[in-house]
C-alpha positions in Angstrom: 0.1 -0.2 -0.1 1.3 3.2 -0.6 0.6 6.3 1.3 3.4 8.9 0.7 4.6 8.5 4.6 8.0 6.8 5.1 6.7 5.7 8.2 3.3 4.4 9.0 1.2 1.8 10.8 -2.1 0.7 10.2 -3.9 -1.5 12.3 -7.4 -2.8 11.4 -9.7 -5.3 14.1 -12.2 -7.6 13.3 -14.6 -8.5 15.9 -17.9 -8.8 17.0 -19.7 -7.0 19.9 -21.3 -9.0 22.3 -22.6 -6.6 24.9 -21.8 -3.3 26.9 -21.8 0.5 26.3 -19.5 2.6 23.7 -17.9 5.1 25.7 -15.6 7.9 24.5 -12.6 9.7 26.2 -13.6 12.7 24.9 -9.7 13.9 25.5 -8.6 11.4 23.0 -11.7 11.2 20.3 -14.4 13.5 19.3 -16.3 10.6 18.0 -17.0 6.7 17.1 -19.5 4.7 15.7 -19.7 1.2 14.2 -20.2 0.5 10.8 -21.0 -2.2 8.5 -18.9 -3.0 5.2 -21.5 -1.7 2.9 -22.3 1.2 5.1 -19.1 2.8 5.4 -18.9 6.7 6.0 -18.7 9.1 3.3 -14.9 11.1 3.2 -13.2 7.7 4.5 -9.6 7.3 3.1 -9.6 4.9 0.1 -6.5 3.5 2.0 -8.6 2.4 5.0 -11.5 1.1 2.7 -8.6 -1.2 1.4 -7.6 -2.2 4.5 -11.1 -3.0 5.7 -11.6 -5.1 2.8 -8.3 -7.1 3.3 -9.5 -8.0 6.9 -12.9 -9.1 5.7 -11.2 -11.2 3.0 -11.7 -15.2 4.2 -8.9 -16.3 2.2 -6.5 -14.2 4.3 -8.1 -14.3 7.7 -9.8 -17.8 8.0 -13.1 -18.0 9.9 -16.1 -16.3 10.2 -16.2 -12.7 10.1 -16.5 -11.4 13.7 -15.3 -14.7 15.0 -14.0 -12.5 17.9 -16.1 -11.3 20.5 -15.7 -8.6 22.9 -17.6 -6.1 25.4 -17.4 -2.8 25.8 
């Protein structure tokens, strides 16, 4: 993936929400939401769309999508 940055780290997590409430630390983020892959927000960088697409590919990451659950 080309980004123009010399040093870059991108992390993508795949998981399934099993309960709890989304709580934000307003010192660190101004907003957060969950989106399905078919409803990603407008303005999302193309490189982020690519990372999300890769994370959802079963040939790269075997198992069902969302096979890791976590509580908020």
